[in-house]
N, C-alpha and C positions, 0 to 999 in steps of 0.2 A: 527259572529264577536263580538268583545267586545269594549265597550267605557266607560271610557277613556282608554288610553294605559296602565295605571297602575292599571287596574281593578283587576288583580290577587293579587297585593299587598294589595289593599284596602279591598278586600273580604276575604283575609287570605289564598289564595291558594298558594302563594309563600312558606308559611310554610309547606303546604302539600307536595309541590315538594321537599323540603329539607328532610322531613321525608321519602319520597319515595326513595330519593337518598341514605339515610342512610340504608334503607332496601335492597338495591340492592347490589349484590356481584360482578358483573362484570363491567368492564369499559364501555362497550356499554350500559348495563342496567342503569348505573348512568347517562350516557349522554341522554338516552331516557327520563329518569325521569325529566331531566332539560328542554328538548326541545319538547317533544311530545305534541300535542294540543288536545283539546276536539273535538268531532265529532258532527255533526248537523243533521244526518238522523237517524230515528228509527232503521233501520237494523244494522247500524254500532254500535249504542249504545248497542243494544241487544247483539251483538257479543262480545263487550268489557266486558260487565257485565257477560256474560256467561263464558268467559275466566277466569275472576277473581273468579267467583263462583266455577268453576271446580278446580281451583288451591287451593281454600280454602278446598275443599273436599280432595285433595291430602294431604294437610298439616294436617288436622284434623284426617284423617284415617292413617297417618304415612305410606304412600305408598313407602317410600324410593326413593324419586325423586333423580336422579343422580346429583352429584356435577357439576356445570357449570364452565368451565375454565374462570378465571378472566383475559381474554386477549381481545385485540382489534387490530386485524391484519390489519385493514384498515389504521392504523397510518403509516405503512411502506409498505404495499403491493402495493399501487398505485404508490409509488416512484420507485418500481422495475419493472415496466412494460416495460421500454425501453430495447432493446436487449443489451447484454453485462454486464448489472448490475446483481447483485446476492444478495440473502438473506444471512445474516450472521447466525452463529450457533444459537444464542439466538432467532432470528426471526423464524428459523426453529423449535425450541423447542416450541414456542408459537403456531405455526401451528399444531404441533403434539398434543398439549394439546387440541386445538380446535377439531381436528379429533376424539380424544378419547371421548370428551363430546358428539359430534354428534353421534358416534357409540352407546354410552350408552343411549342417548335419543331415538334413533330408537328402541333399544331393550326394553326400558321401555314401550313405547307406543304400541309396538307389543304385549306385554304381557297383556295389559289392555283392558277392554271392550270399544270398539270404541264408543258406545252410551253414556257412562258416561263422556267421555273426548273429545267429538267430536270437540268442538271449539278449544281446544289446539292441537289436532292432525292435524288440518288444517295447522298449522305452519310447520310441518315436513313431511307432505304427499308428497310434491313435491321434497324432497331431494333424489337425485340419488347417494347415497353413494356407493363407491366401495372399498373393503379392499385393492385393489392393490395400492391405493394412500398412504395408511398408510404403507404398506409393502415397498414401494420405499424409504420412509424416514428412516425406520428401517434398510434398507440395508446399509445406509450411516452413521447413527448415532447410538451409543449404548445408554444404559439407563442413562449413566452419562453425556449425551450431548456432547460426543466427537466423532470426525469422526473416523470410524472404520479403522483398518489397511487394511481390505479387500475392502475398497471403490475403490481402484485402485491398479494395480500392482506396479506402481512407488512409491506410498505412502508406500506400504508394504516394498519395497526394501530400501527406505530411513530410515524407522523406525527400520528395522532389523540392518542396518549398525550403526544407532545411538545407538541402544542398545548395540551392540558389543563394540563400542568406549567408551561408558559410563562405561562399566564394566572394560575395559582396563585402562581408566582414573582413576577409583576408586582404582584399584589395585596399579598402579604406585604412586598415591598420598599417599596411605596407607604406601607404602615402604619408601617414602621420609619423611613422618611424623615420622615414627618409627625411622629412622636414625637421624632426627633432635632432637627427644626426647633423644635418646641414647647419642648424643653428647652434650646435654645440651643447644642446641640452642633455643629450645622452652620448655614451661612447659609441664608437663605430661598430662594435661587436654586440651591442645590446639587442636582445630579441624579445618579442612579446611572450608573455607567459600567462598561466591561468591562476586565478584566485577565486575561490568559491564558485567555480564553474563559469567564470566570466573572463574574457580576454582583456588583459591589462598590460601597461608598460611599466617596467621597473625604472624609476627616476631617482636620481640623487635627492635627498631630503631638501637640499638648498634650492632645487629647481622644481619642486612639486607643484608650484603655482604657475609655472610657465606653460603648462598644458592644461587647458580647462577640462575638468572631469571630476569623477568621484574617486576618493581615496578609499580603497578596499582593505588595505593592510599595510603594515610596515615591518621591516626586518627586525630581528632581535636587538640589533645594535642601534636601531633608529636612523641609520644612515641612508636607507633606501625606502622609498614609498612606492606602492603599487597603485597606479592611477588608471582608471577606465576613462578614456577620452569621451567627452560629452557627445561627440558625433556617433559613438558606437553604442550608447546606452540603449536606445530604442531597439537596435538590431539584436543586441544581447538579450534584451527582454523578450523579444519575439522568439529568438532561438530557444530560450529557456521554456517558454510556453509550449513551443512545438515539441521539445524533447519530453515534456511531461505528457503531452497529448499522445506522443508516440508510445510511451510506456502504457498509457491507459488502453490504447488500441491493441497493443501486444497482449495485454491481459485478456481482453475480449476474445482475441483469436485463440489463446490458450484455453480459455473456458469452453469455447465452442468445440475445439478439437478434443478436449477431455470428455465432454458430454458425448461426442460421437464415438469415442473409444470405450466408454464405460461398459457397454454390453460385452466387450472383449476382455474385461479385467480378469474374469475367472480363468479364461484360456491363457492369458499372459502369466498369471500366477502359476498355473500348471506347467507351462513351458519353462518358467524360471526354476521350478523344482526339478524338471527333467534335465536341464543343463547342469544343475548342481549334482544330481545323482550320477550322471555320466562322468563328471569331474571326480567325484568320490570313487567311482569304480576305477577310473584311470589311476588315482592315487593308490588304490589297493594293488593294482597291477604293477605300478612302479616299485612299490615297497616289496612285493612278492619277488620281483626280479632281483632285488638287491641280495636276497638270501637264496636265490635259485629255487624258488618254490615250485612244487609240482601239483598236479591235479590228483587228489586221492580218490579212491573208490568209496562211495557213500553207501553204507548199509542201512536197512530199515531198522535193524535191531541195535541196541546199545552194545558197545564193545570197541576194542582197539586192536589193530594189528599193524604196527608201524615198523618199517625197516630203515635203519640208519637215520633216525630222526635226530635233529640238533636243535638246541635252544636258540631261537631266532635272534634275540637281543645279544646274547653272548657271541653268536656268530658274527654279528655286525661289529661288535667291539674288537673281537680277535682279528677280524679281517683287516681293520685299520692298523693293528699292531703286527700283522704278518704271522699270526699264530693260527693254529687249527683247533676246532672243537671236535672232541671225540664223539662220534655218532653212537646212538643207542638203538637196540632192537627191543621194543616194548610190546607186550601182548596181554590183553585182558579179554577173556571170553567167558562163556557161561560155566565152564568147568573150573576156571581159575579167574574169578572175578576180582579178587583182592590181592595186591602185590605188596609184600612186606620187604622193604629194602633195608639191609644192615651193612655195616662196614666201618672202616676207620673214620675218625674225624677229618674234616676237610677232604673227604674222598669223593664228594659229588652227590651224596644222597639227596640233599635238599634241592640241588640244581636239577637232578633227575625228576624229582617230584614236581617242581615248578614247570619243568618242560612239559609234563603230561597235562597239567592244568592249562598252561598258556597256549599250547599248540591246539588242544581240543577246542578251547574258547575261540581261537583264531579261525579255525575251520568253520565253526558255526557263525562266525562274523562275515566270512566270505574271503578270507585271505588264503593264498596257497602256501602250505607249510613246507619247511625245508626237510624233506625226507626222500627216500628212494621211490621211484615210480612203482606202482603195484601195491603200495600200502593202502590199507582200508581203514575206515573209521565209521562207527555208528553215531547216533545222535543221543545226547543226554539233555533231559529237560530241566535238570537241576544240578547246580555246582555248589558244593560245600567245602570250605577250607578252614583249617585251624593251623596257623603257622606264626611263629614269632612270639615275642613277649607283649601281652596285652594287659598288663596289670593296670588298674584304674584306681586312683586315689578318690575320685569323685564317687565312684560306685562301691568303694571299699572292697575291691577285688584284688587278690594277689595273682601272681602269674598262674599258679596251679588252679586257683578258683576260676580264673578266666577260662582255662582249658576245659574244666568240668562244665562250666556254663555252656560253652560251645558244644560239648559232647551231648548235653541234655537236648539241645536243639537238633543235633545230628540224628539222635535216636528217634525224635518225634517226626522229623521230616523225611528220613531216608525211605526210598522206594526203588523198584528195579531199574528205573531210568535215571538214577542219581549217580554222579561221580563225586566221591568225597576224597579229600586230600588232608592228611594229618602228618605234621612234621614233629619228629622227636616225641613220639607217642608215649605218654606215661611219665615224662620227666616233670620235675618241679616239686616233688615230695619224696618221702622215704622210698627207696628203690623197690623193695619187696612189695610194699603196699601199693605203690603206684603201678608196678607191673601187673599186679593182680587185677586192679580196677581196669587197667587198659585192656587186658585180655578179655575180661567180662564184657566190656563195651564193644570190643571188636567182634566178639561172638554174636552179639545182637545185630550189629551192622551186617555181618555176613548172612544172618538169617533173613534180613530184609531184602536180600537179593541185589543190594546196591553194589556198584563197582567202586573201587578205590585204590589209592596208593598210600602206604604208611611207611615212615622211616623210624627206626628205633635202634637202640643198643641192647635192649633187654633180651636175656636168654630165653625167658618163658614165652615171649612173643615169637622168637625164632622157632622154638619148639612147636608152638601153636600152628605156625605156618607149615610145619612138616606133617602134622597129624590131622589137621582140620580139612574138611571138604570145602572146595571153592576158594582156597587160599594157596598161594605159592610164595616161596622165599626168593629173594633176589640179593646178590652180593655185589657190592662195589669193590672191584678187584684192587689188590695191593701188591706192588713189586717188592718182595722180601729181600731181594738182592740189593736193589738200589734204595730200599726203605722209603719209598714214596708211592702215593696212590696213582693208579692207572686211569681213573675216571671212566671205567668201562663197566657197564651193568651186565652181570651174568645171572640170568633167571634160572632157578631150579635148585639153588642151595643157599643157605644163610651165609652172611659174611662175618669175618672176625674183626674185632676192634683193633687188634695189634697194639694194644695199649703199652705192654711191657717192651715191645721192640721199639716203638716210637720213643718211649721214655729213655731207653738205653742209648738210642741214637742221639737224643738231645744232650745226654751226658749226666743223667741222674745217677747219683752214687749207687754202686752195685749192692751195698749193704741194705740200702733202702728198698731196692727191688727184691732182694732175697726175703726181707721181712714181709713185703707185700705178697710175695708168693705163698709164704706160710699162712698169712691171714686169709687169703682167698681160697686156699686149699688146692691140692694137686689135681683134683678132678676138673675144676674149672679151667685150669691151665691146659690140661690134656684136651679138653673140649675145643678150646681155641686153637691148640696146636694141630689137632686133627683137621679142623676146618682149613688151616693153612696148607697142610699137606695135600688135602683133596684139591684145593685151588691150584697148588703148584703142579700136581700131576695132570690136572685137566688142561692147564695152559701148555704143558709140554706136549701132550698128545694133540692138542688143538693146533699147535704150530706144525707138528708132524703132518697132520691131516691137510692143513693149508698148503704145505710144501708139496705133498703128493698130488694134491688137486692141481696146483700150479704146473707141476711137471707133466701131469697127464694132459693138461690143456696145451702145453707147448708141444708135446709129442703129437697130439691130434692136429695141431696147426701145421707142423712140419710134414706130417703124413699127407695132409690135404694139399700143401704146396708141392710136394713130390709127385702126387697123382696128377695135379694140374700140369706140372712140367713135363711128365711123361706123355700126357695127352697132346701137349703142344709139339713135342719132338716127333711123336708118331704122325701127327697131322702134317708137319712140315716135310718129313721124310716121304710121306705118301704123295705129297704135292710135287716134290722134286723128282721122285721116280716116275710119276705120270708125265712130267715134262721131258725127262730123258727118253722115256718110251716113245712119246710122240715124235721127238726129234730123230730118234733112231729109225723109226718106221719111215719117216720122210726121207732120210738119207739112203735107206735101202731102195726106196722107189727111184731115187735119183741114180743110184749105182746101176740098177737094172736097166734104166733108160740109156745110160752111157754105154753099157756093154752091148745092148741091142744096136745102138748107133754105130759102135765100132765094128761089130760083125757086118752090119749092112754096108759100111764103107769099104771093108775088105772085099766083100762079095762083088760090089759094084766095080771095084778096080781090077777084078779078076786076079787077085793075089799079087798085085804089083808090089814089089819088095819095098820100094821107097814109101809108097802110100801106106802099106801095112806097118812099116816101122814107125811112121809118124802117128798113126792111129794108136799103136801100142803105147807109144810114149805119152800121148795125151791121156790114155786110160790109166797108166802108172802114176802120172802126176795127179790125176783126180783121186786115185786110191790113197796116195800120200796125204792129200788134203782131207779126205774123209777120216783117215787114221788120226790126224791131228784134232779133228773135230770130236772124235770119240774120246780122246784123252782129256779134252776140255770138259766133256760131259761127265767123265768119271770124277772130276774134281768140282763138279757143280755144287756139291753140298758145302764146300769150304768157302766161306765168305772172305773176301779180301779185306785186309785191315784198313779201316777208314782213316784217312788223314785227319788230324785234329784241325779244327777251324779256329782261326785267330781273328782279332779285331781288324787287322789290316786287310783281310779278304772282303770286308764289307765297306761300302762307301755310302755317304749320306744320300738318301733317295732310293737305295736298294730295297726292293720288295722282298719280304721274308715270311717264312712260316715257322711257328713254334713247333719244335720237334715233339712227336707223339701227341700233338693236339691240333685240332682243326681251327687254329687261330692265325689270321694273316695280318701283317702290319708293314711298317716302313721304318727304315733306319733313319734316325735324326742326326746323331753325332756319336763320336767315340768318347767314352768316359773312362780314362785309365785303361784297364784291361777288360772293360765291359762295353756293351753297346746300349745307348739310349734309344729306345724304340717307341713308336706310338701304335696302339691297337684301338681303332675307333676313337673314343674320347679319352682313353687312358694312356698315360705316359709312364714308362717304367724302365729300369735298367735290367740287363740280362747277360748271362755268360754267353759268348759267341758259340760255345759248343752246343748250346741248346736251341739254336736257330738254323734254319736251312734256307739258302737263297732260292727264290722262285722267279719265274718270268712275269712280265707285265700281264700277259694273257691269263696265266693261272691266278694271279692276284685279283684281276678284274672279275674272273669267273666265280671266285669264291666270295668276294666282297661285294658283288653286285655292281661293280663299277663305281661305287660311291665310297669315297674316303673323306671323312670329315676331320679336319685338323682340330685337335683339342682347343677348347676355348672359343670356338666359333658360334656357340649357341646363344650368346648374349646374356644380358642380365634378366633375371626373372622379374616380370612386371610387378608382382606383389612386393618384392624387395625394393623396387624403385619407389613405389607408393610410400613405403614405410620410411625411406631415407630422404624423400623429396621435401625441400623447404620452399614455401610459397613466397619467400622474400629473398631478393638478390641485392647485394651491396657492391657497386662498381666504383665507388669513390677512390680516387688516387690512381686509377688506371688510365692509360692513353686511350684516345677515342676509338682506334681500331680494335684494341684488346677489349674495351668495354662493349662495343657492338657485337664482337664475337661471343662474349659471355652472355649478353642479352639474347642473342639468336639461339644459343644452346639452351638457355633457361626457358624460353617460350616453347621450343620444340619438346623439351622434357615435360613441361606443364601439360601440353596437349596430349602427350603420350600417357601420362598418369591420370589425366582427367581433373586437374585443378583449374577452376575458373576465375578465382579472385587472387590477383598477384600484386606484389609491391616491388618497385625497383628504386633503390636509394642511389641517387647520383649526385646529391649535393646541390647547392645553389650556384655559387661562383658567378661566372658571366652568363650562364644559361646555355652555353654552346653544346655541352654534352647532353643536356636535357633535350634540346631541339633535335640533335642527331638521333637520339633514341626514339623520340616521337615520330620523326620522319620514317624510321624503320617500322615502327608499330602501325603506322597508317597504311602500310603495304601488306600487312598480314591479314588474310581473309577472316580468320576466326576471332580477331580482336574487334569487339563490338564497341568498346569505349575505353578511353584512357583520360585521366585527369589528375590535377594536383591533389595531394593528400590534405586532409584537414589541417589547417594552420597550426592547430594545437599539437599535432604529432608529426610535423615535418613540413607541411605546406608545399612550397614550390620545389623543395629539395627532394621530394619523393613523388614518383608517378605511380598512380594506382591503375592497374590494367584489368579489364574484364574480358573473358573469353566466352564464346557461345558455341557449344558443341551440338 
């Protein structure tokens, strides 16, 4: 539990909830971000943190998590549980979106390693999804969210008759308008329009009796009358009756479909919550990534051991401003359960206290905190906070009375699994009395075995932190040279207020400060001075220690690099010596063979002088060659200086390898002093010194003979579906260009699976309309094309139906 009721507001968690809501994509996810509460048992906390951590893995590794439908079917589904009620078309479309997301989620988790995402898979493991559910909806609705003609025989009959009457109405109206134009009754550009759902002709008021019919309306000026020709009255009446019959039939179909789905309502509501829960977990992961949150170690027992923890909200604000938050090391354990933080004003005491409350609350909510890996945290079942001015006129409470009221509740509620937070403990009344009461209350809270953080300026509380068991002092450090706070917590000693130093820096008169020194007494000044000297000496030796540690690490690294280098040199030398030895042995064998051959030749010639001289010359020449070879072997360890490679040594199409890496590619072009190269699907620029030319054979051997030029993969089908428009406007184009556009339009529609299309070509002389229809008649998948309803385009628009 938390106390007081506005704990989340005071600690800053309401702002975290708002950020989570902003990171959520679905309505249910946003609702959960507003309403879900933290958990109080270690197993539940571990589960929530594991969910968040696993979703961070999905986001970081770009696993292409499916889009979640931004719907909340619970808003209307519970209202449609009574028999006889039905879901409307829009509500069915939301259910279909939910089913699509559930199907994609099941597919996603089926393809992933169950061990890596086990906590998330638990959410979908119990979903018994059947494709039949989705198929039933698709049998009634098309992709344009309209009830299909085939949903019932009666609906099909009504729509066929409506279509026939609409065509007849369009033809008769066209004849009447043509006659009216010819007789000068209406202008040449006058078109039929709708009034009260009936097709009428706009006539000048002076000519309204020249066409027999019903006057349905007049313009605001009275100059135009809207007349329904008498010949069309009966057709319009029948169309109106059929449209009403169509709506009645659609309602019957929806009632029947809703009745069939009513047994699945409970499952649908559960899936709706699963979708929202996963969206909420994703929001936790997104927010945790913003402050580089890590997975803490969760302990069964209450306590805190945090390394380099930072206030998450402050971190986000400072990040935007390019500033850094000073990390803190905070520890609360059974031997030091209560931390008393003291130090100068505006030194970070309250921020440190709020950091403890907010971060622990976040952990139990399921957010990864901004701290160093290896940090651990226990679980608290109760959070108590007293911070800020809560004086109340209504309850006749002063600031101090309000603090005492909270302390009464703290003493009554505190237990070993409590985390209490008290800011500026004891203030609001006479310091000596307030300090005494605060010390007495703190002693009782320590006796309750509760954990807590307290901030104060009171010397008696600092002294209590030194002598009492289970309590430890902490100081917010202050730079006495620069006279400003460091915002770093140092646990183990109390902090000074530095009131006189700050006052002197601000410019308070020295005589005033001297008088204040006399009033407070030299003992108190020495106490504060001693604290400063201790802090100064500790910082000095801490810097020394850090410097020595850094130098030791650098020496250790250099020693390691030196050892590695010696090993590499010894290995290379051994390799070279082995090669020299093998070559020398081979040369000795050749020398022995040549000597034996020379001796044999001399013997066979019976010491003929000419032959002997020739044989000796050949032997001497060979010895000279061998001597040259030995000289080369002696310098085998010296590598010739490699000539630098320049851009001009490479031509477009040249196959290359990246130096020191097993990556092969191709030169595309020169780019100033660099090369533009392609490696698989990637194009980049590189210094020519870092690439090595290779042969076609080597390139094919390492690339498998397959080299795909970047950009050859084509558009992703899902992106095409999202960007495709089922309507094409070719008005104003030449016939050839228009036909080209129509051809591409039909091909794209077939590719993305759209069956109902509209082509706007205008009326004119009807030539473009006929050319387009001639083309459509030759496309196998086009099952039907016709004029649009006269009310929304008539002969100026061709409606096309595809059958897949």
